C-alpha positions in Angstrom: 0.0 0.0 0.0 1.3 3.3 -0.9 0.6 5.0 2.6 3.1 4.2 5.3 1.0 4.0 8.5 4.3 3.9 10.7 5.4 7.1 10.2 6.2 8.5 13.3 4.8 12.0 12.6 1.1 9.8 12.4 1.6 7.0 14.8 -1.0 7.5 16.9 -3.6 7.6 13.8 -6.5 5.1 14.0 -6.0 2.3 11.0 -8.2 3.3 7.6 -11.3 2.1 7.5 -14.2 2.0 4.7 -17.4 3.6 4.9 -20.0 3.0 1.8 -21.7 5.8 0.5 -23.8 4.1 -2.6 -23.5 1.2 -4.8 -20.0 2.0 -6.3 -18.7 4.6 -3.9 -17.1 4.6 -0.5 -15.0 6.8 1.7 -11.8 5.3 2.7 -11.2 7.2 6.0 -7.6 8.4 6.9 -6.4 6.3 3.6 -3.8 9.1 3.0 -3.2 10.5 6.4 0.1 9.2 6.7 1.4 10.0 3.1 0.4 13.7 3.9 3.7 15.4 4.2 4.9 13.8 0.6 1.9 14.3 -1.1 2.2 18.4 0.1 5.6 18.2 -1.1 4.6 16.7 -4.5 2.1 19.1 -4.8 4.7 21.8 -4.0 6.6 20.4 -7.0 4.0 20.1 -9.2 2.6 23.9 -8.9 5.9 25.1 -9.3 5.8 24.2 -12.8 2.0 24.7 -13.1 1.0 27.4 -11.0 -2.3 27.4 -9.1 -4.9 29.8 -11.0 -8.6 30.3 -10.5 -10.0 29.3 -13.7 -13.2 30.8 -15.5 -16.2 28.6 -16.4 -17.8 29.1 -19.8 -20.8 31.7 -18.3 -17.8 34.0 -17.1 -17.6 33.0 -13.8 -14.3 32.6 -11.6 -14.2 29.6 -9.7 -13.4 30.0 -6.1 -10.7 27.3 -5.6 -7.3 27.6 -7.6 -6.7 24.8 -9.8 -3.5 23.0 -11.6 -3.1 19.6 -13.1 -0.5 17.0 -13.8 -0.2 13.7 -15.8 -0.7 13.5 -19.5 -4.0 15.3 -19.6 -5.2 18.2 -17.7 -8.7 19.6 -17.3 -9.4 23.4 -18.0 -12.2 25.5 -18.4 -12.6 29.1 -19.9 -15.2 30.9 -22.1 -14.6 28.0 -24.7 -16.0 25.1 -22.5 -14.7 22.4 -20.8 -12.2 20.0 -21.7 -9.1 18.2 -21.3 -5.9 19.0 -23.4 -2.0 18.1 -22.9 -0.8 21.4 -22.3 -1.1 24.3 -19.8 -3.1 27.4 -21.2 -1.1 29.5 -18.7 2.9 28.2 -19.7 2.1 26.7 -23.0 4.2 23.7 -21.7 2.9 20.2 -21.2 1.3 19.6 -17.7 4.0 18.2 -15.3 4.5 14.3 -14.8 2.3 12.9 -12.4 4.3 12.0 -8.9 4.5 8.2 -8.8 3.2 9.1 -5.2 0.1 10.6 -6.3 -0.4 7.1 -8.9 0.4 4.7 -6.5 -2.4 6.4 -4.0 -5.0 6.3 -6.6 -4.5 2.7 -7.7 -4.1 1.7 -4.2 -7.5 3.6 -3.1 -9.2 2.4 -6.4 -8.3 -1.3 -5.6 -9.5 -1.2 -1.9 -12.9 0.3 -3.3 -13.3 -2.6 -5.8 -11.4 -1.1 -8.9 -8.3 -3.1 -9.3 -7.4 -2.1 -13.0 -7.7 1.8 -12.5 -4.8 3.9 -14.3 -5.2 7.7 -14.1 -3.7 9.8 -16.8 -5.1 13.2 -15.0 -5.0 14.5 -11.5 -6.9 17.8 -10.9 -5.1 19.8 -7.9 -7.5 22.2 -6.2 -6.5 24.6 -3.4 -9.6 25.7 -1.2 -9.0 28.8 1.1 -11.4 29.9 3.6 -14.4 30.8 1.6 -14.1 28.6 -1.5 -16.6 26.1 -2.6 -17.4 23.9 -5.2 -21.0 23.7 -6.8 -22.8 20.3 -7.5 -21.3 19.0 -10.9 -21.0 15.7 -12.7 -17.2 14.9 -13.8 -18.4 13.8 -17.7 -15.8 15.2 -19.8 -13.6 11.8 -19.5 -14.4 9.0 -22.4 -14.4 6.1 -20.4 -17.3 6.1 -17.6 -16.2 2.2 -16.5 -13.1 4.1 -14.7 -13.9 5.5 -11.5 -13.2 9.0 -10.0 -10.7 9.1 -6.5 -10.7 12.1 -4.7 -8.2 12.5 -2.0 -8.3 15.5 0.9 -5.6 17.2 2.4 -5.5 19.7 5.4 -8.6 21.4 6.3 -11.8 19.5 7.0 -14.7 20.2 4.5 -18.0 18.6 3.7 -18.8 16.7 0.7 -22.0 16.6 -1.0 -22.8 13.5 -2.9 -25.9 13.6 -4.9 -28.1 11.7 -7.1 -28.5 11.4 -11.1 -29.9 14.9 -11.1 -29.0 18.4 -9.8 -32.0 18.4 -8.0 -31.4 15.2 -6.2 -30.9 15.7 -2.4 -27.5 15.4 -1.5 -26.1 13.5 1.3 -23.5 15.7 3.4 -20.3 13.8 4.1 -17.9 15.4 6.5 -14.2 15.0 5.3 -11.0 15.0 7.1 -7.2 15.2 6.3 -6.4 11.7 4.7 -9.9 10.6 3.5 -10.3 9.3 0.1 -13.7 9.0 -2.0 -13.9 6.8 -4.7 -16.9 6.5 -7.0 -17.6 4.8 -10.2 -20.0 1.9 -11.2 -23.8 2.9 -11.0 -22.4 6.1 -9.1 -20.0 7.2 -11.5 -21.9 10.1 -13.1 -23.6 11.4 -9.7 -23.6 15.0 -8.8 -21.2 16.0 -6.0 -19.8 19.3 -4.8 -17.9 20.5 -1.3 -19.8 23.0 0.8 -18.0 26.6 1.5 -14.7 25.8 3.3 -14.5 27.4 7.2 -11.7 28.8 8.6 -10.5 25.4 10.9 -6.6 25.3 10.6 -4.5 22.0 10.0 -0.7 21.4 11.3 0.2 20.6 7.8 -1.5 23.0 5.6 -3.0 25.7 7.9 -6.4 27.1 6.9 -5.9 25.6 3.5 -7.3 22.3 1.8 -5.7 20.7 -0.9 -7.9 18.2 -3.0 -6.4 15.8 -5.5 -9.1 14.2 -8.1 -7.5 11.4 -10.4 -9.3 10.2 -13.4 -9.1 8.6 -16.3 -9.8 10.9 -19.3 -8.7 9.5 -22.6 
């Protein structure tokens, strides 16, 4: 497994456990906790090459979370629409290579959730500061919906919303803490999801900030 649960910094953490959400969806509690410092170091290395930025939606709304990507494909949004592309529109360069620790964690989490053949080719890095949120949406710009989504929470806690097949369906409210990983696929793959507004609650590793790593098979 990717996470080193003997790490002295997190020696008193409880062992990870799984909480089912819906058919095909599960929260892997504390699955990434012990890997937190190494994951944050990797985030810093990636964002030195592909800086975090607040993208604009096709409707002209500026997203409150700042984003960067790594891997062969990066997800972007602007006035032209939502899409994956192989170059960073901010730098004109290809996206940074996905760190091994990212890829290994995503594979391990997917396998633990029942998706043993997951090979992510895109990782979205979202940084939330107090007041940032993400409205209910579907991840549907990928070409193969048989592959799951793996979402890793690092830093300050937040409330994840896991909805239904329609935006109007009432979502479950799922508190997420540092190291929690949500995996959804199968019949849950296209469910609406998002996060409520991040409150100002400091974490020892990130301060008031929360990072989210979302792994996908884009192409």
